[in-house]
Every structure is written in structure tokens, then in C-alpha cells.
BAVEXPA-822753 format. One record per residue (C-alpha): x, y, z; chain; residue number from 1. Coordinates in nm, 3 decimals, always signed. Example, Ala and Ser with C-alpha at 12.3 -4.5 7.8 and 13.67 -1.06 7.14 Angstrom:
2
+1.230|-0.450|+0.780|A|1
+1.367|-0.106|+0.714|A|2
# end
This chain:
285
-1.403|+5.695|+2.511|A|1
-1.688|+5.902|+2.634|A|2
-1.834|+5.948|+2.971|A|3
-2.156|+6.038|+3.063|A|4
-2.169|+6.138|+3.457|A|5
-2.516|+6.294|+3.583|A|6
-2.459|+6.467|+3.902|A|7
-2.232|+6.761|+3.936|A|8
-2.226|+6.842|+4.309|A|9
-1.959|+6.883|+4.530|A|10
-1.858|+6.515|+4.492|A|11
-1.938|+6.478|+4.096|A|12
-1.734|+6.823|+4.062|A|13
-1.471|+6.652|+4.166|A|14
-1.464|+6.323|+4.006|A|15
-1.589|+6.469|+3.643|A|16
-1.266|+6.717|+3.682|A|17
-1.047|+6.405|+3.749|A|18
-1.194|+6.237|+3.436|A|19
-1.111|+6.503|+3.232|A|20
-0.760|+6.498|+3.345|A|21
-0.723|+6.154|+3.264|A|22
-0.829|+6.254|+2.924|A|23
-1.199|+6.130|+2.902|A|24
-1.438|+6.325|+2.703|A|25
-1.703|+6.413|+2.963|A|26
-2.081|+6.496|+2.907|A|27
-2.282|+6.599|+3.210|A|28
-2.609|+6.684|+3.289|A|29
-2.758|+6.835|+3.623|A|30
-3.073|+6.936|+3.719|A|31
-2.956|+7.295|+3.815|A|32
-2.732|+7.355|+3.475|A|33
-2.538|+7.658|+3.723|A|34
-2.365|+7.381|+3.903|A|35
-2.232|+7.247|+3.629|A|36
-2.054|+7.564|+3.519|A|37
-1.733|+7.495|+3.648|A|38
-1.713|+7.136|+3.506|A|39
-1.799|+7.306|+3.160|A|40
-1.546|+7.538|+3.191|A|41
-1.284|+7.258|+3.208|A|42
-1.436|+7.071|+2.911|A|43
-1.705|+6.885|+2.986|A|44
-1.990|+6.892|+2.776|A|45
-2.367|+6.961|+2.876|A|46
-2.618|+6.758|+2.756|A|47
-3.007|+6.839|+2.823|A|48
-3.137|+6.513|+3.018|A|49
-3.006|+6.156|+3.112|A|50
-3.145|+5.990|+2.808|A|51
-2.907|+6.215|+2.590|A|52
-2.620|+6.138|+2.804|A|53
-2.743|+5.784|+2.776|A|54
-2.736|+5.790|+2.395|A|55
-2.378|+5.953|+2.361|A|56
-2.157|+5.775|+2.588|A|57
-2.008|+5.447|+2.651|A|58
-2.032|+5.456|+3.025|A|59
-2.307|+5.645|+3.234|A|60
-2.212|+5.724|+3.591|A|61
-2.454|+5.889|+3.813|A|62
-2.394|+6.047|+4.200|A|63
-2.704|+6.227|+4.276|A|64
-2.883|+6.256|+4.631|A|65
-3.115|+6.026|+4.724|A|66
-3.253|+5.706|+4.620|A|67
-3.573|+5.881|+4.467|A|68
-3.335|+6.046|+4.268|A|69
-3.140|+5.761|+4.174|A|70
-3.459|+5.560|+4.062|A|71
-3.608|+5.905|+3.868|A|72
-3.283|+5.942|+3.684|A|73
-3.252|+5.594|+3.570|A|74
-3.663|+5.485|+3.522|A|75
-3.839|+5.856|+3.479|A|76
-3.941|+6.034|+3.186|A|77
-3.624|+6.123|+2.966|A|78
-3.387|+5.849|+3.225|A|79
-3.126|+5.641|+3.136|A|80
-3.321|+5.359|+3.013|A|81
-3.486|+5.538|+2.742|A|82
-3.139|+5.572|+2.599|A|83
-2.973|+5.305|+2.599|A|84
-2.722|+5.110|+2.300|A|85
-2.577|+4.802|+2.291|A|86
-2.206|+4.806|+2.507|A|87
-2.340|+5.087|+2.734|A|88
-2.229|+5.012|+3.099|A|89
-2.435|+5.203|+3.399|A|90
-2.221|+5.277|+3.724|A|91
-2.430|+5.434|+3.978|A|92
-2.197|+5.603|+4.274|A|93
-2.461|+5.717|+4.477|A|94
-2.481|+5.593|+4.814|A|95
-2.805|+5.422|+4.768|A|96
-3.052|+5.090|+4.884|A|97
-2.876|+4.796|+4.783|A|98
-3.245|+4.648|+4.638|A|99
-3.248|+4.953|+4.429|A|100
-2.920|+4.849|+4.325|A|101
-3.048|+4.498|+4.223|A|102
-3.350|+4.681|+4.076|A|103
-3.119|+4.835|+3.809|A|104
-2.907|+4.590|+3.754|A|105
-3.194|+4.339|+3.653|A|106
-3.340|+4.606|+3.425|A|107
-2.999|+4.688|+3.259|A|108
-2.963|+4.261|+3.231|A|109
-3.279|+4.255|+3.060|A|110
-3.177|+4.520|+2.848|A|111
-2.862|+4.327|+2.739|A|112
-2.610|+4.617|+2.866|A|113
-2.405|+4.643|+3.200|A|114
-2.475|+4.782|+3.556|A|115
-2.239|+4.798|+3.837|A|116
-2.321|+4.987|+4.186|A|117
-1.986|+5.152|+4.283|A|118
-2.070|+5.438|+4.585|A|119
-1.774|+5.595|+4.724|A|120
-1.595|+5.729|+5.067|A|121
-1.354|+5.988|+5.086|A|122
-1.537|+6.313|+5.083|A|123
-1.456|+6.645|+4.897|A|124
-1.139|+6.591|+4.981|A|125
-1.122|+6.247|+4.823|A|126
-1.318|+6.355|+4.504|A|127
-1.073|+6.628|+4.436|A|128
-0.757|+6.442|+4.467|A|129
-0.895|+6.128|+4.321|A|130
-0.809|+5.915|+4.602|A|131
-1.184|+5.799|+4.673|A|132
-1.222|+5.466|+4.811|A|133
-1.512|+5.295|+4.588|A|134
-1.708|+4.958|+4.666|A|135
-1.837|+4.758|+4.348|A|136
-2.119|+4.521|+4.325|A|137
-2.165|+4.352|+3.986|A|138
-2.019|+4.101|+3.730|A|139
-1.646|+4.079|+3.794|A|140
-1.613|+4.113|+3.385|A|141
-1.818|+4.432|+3.431|A|142
-1.567|+4.556|+3.719|A|143
-1.237|+4.467|+3.510|A|144
-1.427|+4.660|+3.203|A|145
-1.493|+4.991|+3.438|A|146
-1.155|+4.942|+3.625|A|147
-0.971|+5.183|+3.447|A|148
-1.252|+5.439|+3.455|A|149
-1.260|+5.382|+3.845|A|150
-0.933|+5.417|+3.911|A|151
-0.932|+5.768|+3.733|A|152
-1.130|+5.871|+4.029|A|153
-1.009|+5.657|+4.308|A|154
-0.714|+5.506|+4.488|A|155
-0.882|+5.216|+4.622|A|156
-1.122|+4.998|+4.409|A|157
-1.276|+4.680|+4.528|A|158
-1.548|+4.443|+4.391|A|159
-1.715|+4.296|+4.652|A|160
-1.973|+4.072|+4.510|A|161
-2.286|+4.080|+4.309|A|162
-2.472|+4.366|+4.242|A|163
-2.592|+4.545|+4.559|A|164
-2.299|+4.443|+4.745|A|165
-2.125|+4.774|+4.700|A|166
-2.437|+4.939|+4.847|A|167
-2.381|+4.681|+5.133|A|168
-2.007|+4.732|+5.185|A|169
-2.089|+5.148|+5.185|A|170
-2.343|+5.047|+5.466|A|171
-2.063|+4.884|+5.655|A|172
-1.849|+5.207|+5.567|A|173
-2.114|+5.443|+5.705|A|174
-2.149|+5.258|+6.070|A|175
-1.803|+5.298|+6.123|A|176
-1.793|+5.636|+6.049|A|177
-2.137|+5.686|+6.239|A|178
-1.908|+5.592|+6.547|A|179
-1.639|+5.821|+6.485|A|180
-1.785|+6.140|+6.375|A|181
-1.994|+6.118|+6.673|A|182
-1.689|+6.068|+6.906|A|183
-1.514|+6.281|+6.766|A|184
-1.808|+6.541|+6.817|A|185
-1.852|+6.410|+7.186|A|186
-1.458|+6.466|+7.243|A|187
-1.421|+6.797|+7.131|A|188
-1.751|+6.903|+7.340|A|189
-1.610|+6.754|+7.622|A|190
-1.245|+6.897|+7.597|A|191
-1.384|+7.214|+7.554|A|192
-1.597|+7.233|+7.859|A|193
-1.290|+7.123|+8.052|A|194
-1.101|+7.405|+7.907|A|195
-0.850|+7.197|+7.713|A|196
-0.644|+7.345|+7.411|A|197
-0.840|+7.210|+7.119|A|198
-0.560|+7.249|+6.914|A|199
-0.339|+7.014|+7.128|A|200
-0.639|+6.782|+7.173|A|201
-0.692|+6.717|+6.767|A|202
-0.328|+6.651|+6.734|A|203
-0.294|+6.409|+7.044|A|204
-0.571|+6.241|+6.900|A|205
-0.422|+6.216|+6.564|A|206
-0.067|+6.038|+6.735|A|207
-0.280|+5.789|+6.949|A|208
-0.504|+5.535|+6.951|A|209
-0.816|+5.721|+6.879|A|210
-0.685|+5.832|+6.544|A|211
-0.939|+5.847|+6.295|A|212
-1.020|+5.990|+5.995|A|213
-1.316|+6.207|+6.093|A|214
-1.074|+6.359|+6.366|A|215
-0.831|+6.451|+6.097|A|216
-1.035|+6.581|+5.830|A|217
-1.300|+6.762|+6.025|A|218
-1.137|+6.811|+6.366|A|219
-0.944|+7.096|+6.207|A|220
-1.255|+7.256|+6.019|A|221
-1.461|+7.234|+6.355|A|222
-1.197|+7.479|+6.511|A|223
-1.210|+7.733|+6.253|A|224
-1.567|+7.721|+6.234|A|225
-1.563|+7.568|+5.904|A|226
-1.897|+7.389|+5.834|A|227
-1.894|+7.365|+5.466|A|228
-1.997|+7.058|+5.323|A|229
-1.735|+6.795|+5.225|A|230
-2.062|+6.577|+5.312|A|231
-2.385|+6.734|+5.372|A|232
-2.548|+6.622|+5.697|A|233
-2.915|+6.546|+5.514|A|234
-2.721|+6.281|+5.313|A|235
-2.539|+6.152|+5.593|A|236
-2.885|+6.061|+5.763|A|237
-3.026|+5.927|+5.464|A|238
-2.722|+5.689|+5.463|A|239
-2.789|+5.584|+5.813|A|240
-3.161|+5.539|+5.720|A|241
-3.054|+5.297|+5.467|A|242
-2.780|+5.115|+5.687|A|243
-3.055|+5.081|+5.955|A|244
-3.330|+4.958|+5.691|A|245
-3.090|+4.739|+5.562|A|246
-3.005|+4.579|+5.887|A|247
-3.385|+4.506|+5.989|A|248
-3.426|+4.349|+5.674|A|249
-3.109|+4.118|+5.799|A|250
-3.277|+4.083|+6.150|A|251
-2.988|+4.308|+6.321|A|252
-3.013|+4.556|+6.610|A|253
-2.799|+4.861|+6.552|A|254
-2.809|+5.055|+6.865|A|255
-2.497|+5.286|+6.815|A|256
-2.600|+5.361|+6.438|A|257
-2.949|+5.427|+6.556|A|258
-2.823|+5.657|+6.830|A|259
-2.616|+5.842|+6.562|A|260
-2.912|+5.844|+6.330|A|261
-3.136|+5.995|+6.609|A|262
-2.844|+6.295|+6.645|A|263
-2.861|+6.341|+6.274|A|264
-3.220|+6.360|+6.274|A|265
-3.211|+6.636|+6.522|A|266
-2.962|+6.813|+6.345|A|267
-3.133|+6.791|+5.993|A|268
-3.492|+6.849|+6.117|A|269
-3.507|+7.034|+6.451|A|270
-3.224|+7.260|+6.397|A|271
-3.259|+7.291|+6.043|A|272
-2.861|+7.245|+5.978|A|273
-2.892|+6.970|+5.672|A|274
-2.687|+7.156|+5.443|A|275
-2.400|+7.176|+5.666|A|276
-2.132|+6.927|+5.654|A|277
-2.149|+6.637|+5.899|A|278
-1.902|+6.812|+6.153|A|279
-2.212|+7.065|+6.176|A|280
-2.326|+6.789|+6.412|A|281
-2.150|+6.962|+6.708|A|282
-2.377|+7.259|+6.681|A|283
-2.660|+7.064|+6.855|A|284
-2.426|+7.026|+7.173|A|285
# end
């Protein structure tokens, strides 16, 4: 089976490597070819554009930066929809707009092929270790067909309903992460200001009622001064904006998420730190 994979960033690289380890042939494309060198060295094959990837694959997986990038990859010149064929399945694993996921699924259905939205959580560590949480929207039969491929990349793979519902589930996840990230940063800021030992604080929180993934995974990085992006702040800001836009469409007010958006907007736009990991938020304090 041939799997096309578009997007060889921090997340895509780990995911591709796990597909290769599982025995799949992987055909890749990325806007910047140099970013694909590590997976090419591991056995992936380069193709020149998304159209060629679609033409030569049984599955096409995409994980790119922003909804505009998703739209370009699928609907643009030499895009995926220009290379479709019978039995092709499309899986967008970008965190993107639920409405765009529905648009892709409708276009796929009209073309007689299948599409799933399947955003992920777990960061660079989960992508590298194949332990991602994968949230899926689409038809159950398509989900079952894609399950072996998805399980090569993730530990928890769940179907949440029709097209777009994977993206809605991811918004739920990001709303929760917004709270844990801001809580972690402010807790460490307070602890430092109170002259507490930060290593002891991280260990204490990780063993008590305040334990959370953000502190477990990003707290130690902050203590080491490691702000490399397991997940870039500019992409998290994008996710928060999608969550708020989707909430507005439902008539919901999310004041906590809005506060997190304001903080990350300050980090990305005012401090110009959008390429740092989300843990870099502590730099604005």
C-alpha cells in the first residue's frame, strides 16, 4: 500500500517515520524539499507536487500549517483534487476549520472518493513515538478502512461523528490545553517570584491534583531553557482562533480561551516569538 504524505514539519516527520517502520511505502511532498531530507534518507520517496502524490497513492495524508495551506494543497493548482482516482482516501490531520473539513468531504463525495478529518494531539513527542491521540470525523466505513494506517501513528484513535467532528473534538482538546498552558506558565512565574525551587515545584505538581500534560512535558523544558517547538506558538494561536470562531458560530462565549488567545497573540505578534514552542509563553511574563 502506498501512502502519500504532504507536510514534513516537526509533526509530519515523526508520523512518516512511524509509517515507514510499519512497512508502508510513503510518498512525500513539502513546500521546502530540504525539510524532507530526514524522511527521504529513511526511505520515503519525493514527488513534485500534491497532484502527483494523489495520483500515485492509495491514501493521502496532509498535515500542514494553517487552513489557507490546507485549502491550497487540496483545491489549488496541482492540488490533490487534480490527481484523484477511484478508491483514493484523503485524510487531513491538520488542525483546521470544521467548515473546511466539511467542504473537503463534500468535494470528495462528489468525486466518488473518501475523506476524513483527523487532527492529532500529543506534540512532537507523540509524533515521534507513535502515541498520538487522533480525533476523526467522517463515515464509519471510511474510518474502519483507515484505522490500520492511523494506528501506525497514534495510540488513541476515535471516531467522533460526521465530517468536521474530528476538528470539533480537537477544538475541545485545545480549549483544555489553553487552560493548562496558561496555568503552567503562571504557576512557574509565581513560584520563581516566591523563590521556590522550580524542580521541586514541577515534581510536586506532577504528583498531585494539579498534575497535567503541559507541566509534565513542558515544565522540564522551561527549566532547561529549551523553547524548541514541539508545537509552535503561532500554530497554537491559529488553533485558539479557530476554536473561538467556531464557538461564536454556536453562540458560545469562552472567556478563558479568549484570555489564552490574547496572551499568545501578544507572544506571537508583539514579542515576535511565534516560532518558539508553546512553552515560550513564559517569556512574556
